[in-house]
C-alpha positions in Angstrom: 29.8 11.9 1.5 29.7 15.4 3.1 27.3 16.7 5.7 25.3 18.6 3.1 24.6 15.5 1.1 23.6 13.6 4.2 21.2 16.4 5.1 19.6 16.4 1.7 19.1 12.7 1.8 17.8 12.5 5.3 15.6 15.6 5.6 14.8 16.7 2.1 14.3 13.2 0.7 16.7 13.9 -2.2 18.1 10.5 -3.2 20.1 9.4 -6.2 18.6 6.1 -7.2 20.5 3.4 -9.0 19.4 1.5 -12.0 19.2 -1.5 -9.8 16.8 0.3 -7.4 14.7 1.6 -10.3 14.3 -1.9 -11.7 13.5 -3.3 -8.3 10.9 -0.6 -7.7 9.3 -1.4 -11.1 9.1 -5.1 -10.1 7.5 -4.3 -6.7 4.9 -2.0 -8.3 4.1 -4.8 -10.7 3.8 -7.3 -7.9 1.6 -5.1 -5.7 -0.6 -4.2 -8.7 -1.1 -7.7 -9.9 -1.8 -9.1 -6.4 -4.3 -6.4 -5.5 -6.1 -6.7 -8.8 -6.4 -10.4 -8.4 -7.5 -10.0 -4.8 -10.3 -7.7 -5.9 -11.5 -10.2 -8.5 -11.5 -13.2 -6.1 -12.4 -11.8 -2.7 -15.9 -11.0 -1.5 -14.9 -9.5 1.9 -14.8 -5.9 2.9 -12.1 -3.3 2.1 -9.8 -2.7 5.0 -6.6 -0.6 5.0 -7.2 0.1 1.3 -7.2 -3.6 0.4 -9.9 -6.1 0.0 -10.1 -9.0 2.6 -10.8 -12.6 1.8 -14.0 -13.8 3.4 -13.2 -17.5 3.7 -10.5 -20.2 3.5 -11.0 -20.8 -0.2 -10.5 -17.1 -1.1 -7.5 -16.9 1.2 -5.9 -19.9 -0.4 -6.5 -18.5 -3.9 -4.9 -15.2 -3.2 -1.9 -16.8 -1.4 -1.3 -19.1 -4.4 -1.5 -16.1 -6.8 0.8 -14.0 -4.6 3.3 -16.9 -4.4 3.4 -17.1 -8.2 3.8 -13.4 -8.5 6.7 -13.4 -6.0 8.4 -16.3 -7.9 8.1 -14.2 -11.1 9.6 -11.0 -9.6 12.3 -12.9 -7.7 13.4 -14.6 -11.0 13.4 -11.2 -12.8 15.5 -9.7 -10.0 18.1 -12.4 -10.4 18.0 -12.1 -14.1 18.5 -8.3 -13.9 21.1 -8.8 -11.2 19.3 -6.5 -8.7 21.2 -6.4 -5.4 19.4 -7.3 -2.2 19.6 -3.9 -0.6 17.9 -2.2 -3.6 15.3 -5.0 -3.8 14.4 -4.5 -0.1 14.5 -0.7 -0.2 12.2 -0.7 -3.2 9.8 -3.1 -1.4 9.7 -0.8 1.6 9.0 2.3 -0.6 6.3 0.6 -2.6 4.6 -0.7 0.6 4.1 2.9 1.7 1.9 3.6 -1.4 -1.9 3.4 -1.3 -3.9 1.4 -3.9 -4.4 4.6 -5.9 -0.7 5.4 -5.7 0.1 1.9 -7.0 -2.3 2.2 -9.8 -0.8 5.6 -10.9 2.8 4.2 -10.7 1.8 1.1 -12.6 0.3 3.2 -15.4 3.5 5.4 -15.4 5.9 2.5 -15.4 4.2 0.0 -17.7 2.9 0.4 -21.2 -0.2 -1.5 -22.2 0.8 -4.9 -23.7 4.1 -5.1 -21.8 2.7 -7.2 -19.0 3.7 -10.8 -19.5 2.7 -12.5 -16.3 -1.0 -12.5 -15.3 
């Protein structure tokens, strides 16, 4: 890779993404969307850092259990799709930078209604 390519990647955020990364990104968007949506149904606490907080042990246990099941799902999908660990972790970091509104927009862009199979 020449210096011009490195410059574009580092300073201009021009990256060529692989199919593996794109699939991982889609899985992480799914995970974040489903978890936050569930959290907003179950939790009665206040919204902090763009996410709703559980107000007690029962709510905390419920959202952790749901999050665990969602993680099991996307981990299984990542194995099935043969997504490499580097792409999976990079996609996770990129999705974690998004706000709730950003996650909602990406979810709408990436998923068609009726495609969601894990609730």
